[in-house]
Every structure is written in C-alpha cells, then in structure tokens.
Residue, then its C-alpha position, 0 to 999 in steps of 0.5 A: m122834658k121827656a117826650t112820650p109816644n103820644s105826647p104833643l112834643k113827639k108829634n111836633l118833633v117828627p115833622l121837623v126832621p125831614l124839614v131840617d134834612k131838606n134844608l141841609r141838602g139844599c145848603s150842600w148843593m149850594f156849597f158844591l155849586a159855589a165850589a164848582l164855579l170857583f174852580t171852573g172859571c169865574s175868572s175875569g180875564p179874557k176867555m180863549a179856545p183850546g190851543k189859542s192865546a190871549a193878550e190884555i193890553s193897557v193903554k196909557a197916555e204919557p204927558k210931555k215932561g214939564y207938561h202942566p194940565p190946562t186949567d179951563a175945560a175949553s182949552y183942551a181936548a175933552s171929547s171924542a174929537d180931541q180938539p176944541v179950541s180955547p176962546s182965550a188961546p191966541a190965533g195959531q197956537m197949538t191946542l192943549l191936550d188933556y192926556n186923561a181924555l184921549y180917544g181914537i187910539v188904535v191898538w193892534l197885534e202883528p206877528t214879528s215875522g210874516q203877516v196876519q191874513n184878513s180872513n173876514p174882510q169888512s166893508l167900509a161904505l162911503a158916499s160922495p159928495n156928502s155933508k160929513p165934516v172931515d178932520d184928523a181927529s175922527p178918522r174911520i178905521a179899517s185894516v189892510g184887506d178890508r174893502l172901501v165901497i164908494l157910492n158916486r152920488a154925482t151926476k157924472t163919472d168921477t175918479f177917486y184916489l187915496r192920498f197918503d200923509d207922505g204925499s203919495v197917491a193910490d188910484i181907486g178908479s173911476i165910478g159912474a154917476g149913481k154907481t158904486g165901486a170897490y177898492t181893497f186896502k193895500r197900504p196901512g197908515a193915515q190917508s184921505v179919500i179924494s176925487d177929481s171933482l172935489d177940492h176937499p177930502i171926502d173922508r179921513l181914514f186910518v188903515a191898520p196893518s193887521s186885522m187884529y185891532k181895537i179902538a181904545h181911549c187912554n187909561s183903558t184895557v183892550n183884550f185880544t182873544d183866540v189868537n194863534p200862539g207865537e211872537y207878536r208886536v203890539r203897536s198903537w197909533h193916535y192922530r196927534l201923538p206918537g204911539s209905541s211898539t213892544n214885543l209880546t210872546l203868546v203861549p197856548g192857554k195863557v193871557a199875556k199882558s203888556t202896555v202901550v204908551i201914547g206920548v212924545n217922550a220916546l221921540p229922539k231929542v232934537p239937537 
C-alpha cells in the first residue's frame, strides 16, 4: 500500500521514526556499558592498589591415610568447637575428627626475610576473673605487636603471665584491683593467660607471627590484598592438626595462588 501525503498511514509512520531511533540509541548505550564493564573489571579475583600484589590461598584438610569418616554425627567435631565427645566412645579415646568441618584454621603471610611491621596494632580485651569457658578448640587470635588489655576484677592486686606450650612463661605484670594493664605480644604461638590467684587459665590465645593473617575453615579460600611485592611464606595453624608451609612470589598487579594443607600426612614417619 502506498502512503499519500495526507493518508492515515503516513500520519502513523511519522511518530514511529523518533520512537525507533530513541530505542536504538538506548540499546547502543546498554551495549557500550556492558562492554566497558567487561573490559574494566567485573573480575571476581582480589582487588589491589597500583603497585601492590594479592594472594589467593585455598585451605584444605587432608585426612590421615587409612582414615574412615565417623558414621554418627556425635562422634566427630562438626561445630566451631571441633570437639564434641561421642556418647558411645570409650573413656579416654581420642575424639574423631570430621575433616570436612574443621574451623579455627589460622593462615598467614610472612616474608622469607625480615619481618612484617604491625602498623595497625589491635587491642585484645580480657577481664579476670570471668566465667568464659577456656579450651584449646576456640582460642582468641592476635598477632605479634597487638596489645593484650587485662581488667583485674578482683578485690586485690594480681600478677598475670603468659604460659607457652613449651612450658616457658612471660611476665605480664601486676595489676591493681579494679585497674587495667596492657602487654604487647612479643612471641608467637599457642599460649594461655594465667595469674597467681587462679588455678586455671583465664583465656587461651594463638598469636600469629605476622599481622597479615586470616581465620578460615577447611575447603575455603582466603584473600590477602594490597600486599607489598616480594617473596613470602604461607603458613597455617590448627589447634589439633599440623599445618603446612609453602613459598609464594608476589608480583605487582598480579594475584598469586597457593594452597595450605592441614593434616598429619606430612609428618616424618616414626620408626
């Protein structure tokens, strides 16, 4: 059908032209926006500042060779405490672990030479005495250079210490009744806060040697961003199973990937 100058068809076609043109322009903008997002960075990897590096660490748990998973949920560690006791387990028998439900794994980066300066020390507050249950499965985590701040709730002066797993002790000092005292962590590792007046630990701690640490669970991934390029060692710790150590090279503008493994298979064989 041919449209004449005054025909209804001509009148209907004229308003459609700007409408179609407007829609096409909208589609073009959407196309260019999508392309820009694609090329400028909707990547899922760790972000980093210019000149910095990043690390992506996979955390794995490796069962002991010959390990058979427990058949009942009560016989293994399936919570953040990692240590429920099976009602059917004989007294004194070591509790079985579920290697798929390990929590409280500490992963950190440390330079292969030199030390990481703790440029932003954190404070770990603690009151004594307290009713907090203390066990190896749920230590509080800090790093060398962080501060332990203790409030003495007792009615008399008490002296506090850090007791390390090798039996050695560090003196925190005496704190008056109702007063607070501060101590800067100097030594890494698992340790307990104790005092002269109490016959049990006040709290359980793990102090990482580096302030670049993360708390993870097995079969997860942790990211370290804006790290200075260089040679690093990735290390891990768990209260019950040996961790592992591996070297990692960080290059400016790149994400380095590595894996840490929790388990006993890497231990030397006992003759």
